[in-house]
N, C-alpha and C positions, 0 to 999 in steps of 0.2 A: 504494500500500500504506500502511495507517495505521501510526502509531507503535506501537499496541497489537500489531498483527500482526508488525511488525518485531521488537519485543521478544520476543514469544512464539517466533518463528522462531529467534532467537538462543539463547533458553533451551533449546529442543529440540536445536539444533545442539550446544550446549555439553555437554548431558547427555542424549544420545540413548537411553540404556538405563535412565534412572531418572525416571519421571514425578513422583515426590515432589520430587526435586532440581530438576526443571524448574519446578515451581510456586514453590519457594523462590527460585530464581534469577530468575524472572520478576518476583516481588515486589521483590526487591532492585534489579533494573534499573529498575523503574518508580519506586521511591523515589528512586534516584539521579538519574533524569531530572527528577523533580518538584523536587528540592532543589538542583539544580546552581546554583552561584553564591551559595548562602546562607551566611551566617556561621555559626559554631558555635552561637551563641545562637538564631538563626533556625531552625536545624536542630532543636535541642532543642525549641523551641516547636512546630514542625511535628509532631514525633514525639509530643509530649504531646497535641496536639489530635487526632491520629489515634487514639491510644489511648483518649482520652475518648469519641470518636465510636464506637469499637468496643465499649466497655463499655456505652454507652447503647443501642446496637443489640442487644447480647446480652441486656440486661435486659428488653427488649421481647418476647423470644421465650418 
């Protein structure tokens, strides 16, 4: 089972009645997994880079 599937299964298990919260929780779990062990400064830079990428993608639409 892939990490993606494991994270999604956990999100569904934690919020079985609410698909919106499943999505939010999955995103939080994924970010937590990607940033594990980062310093506060590294975490901030990671979030800023993700936000910049999201803005860039949104502008292309």
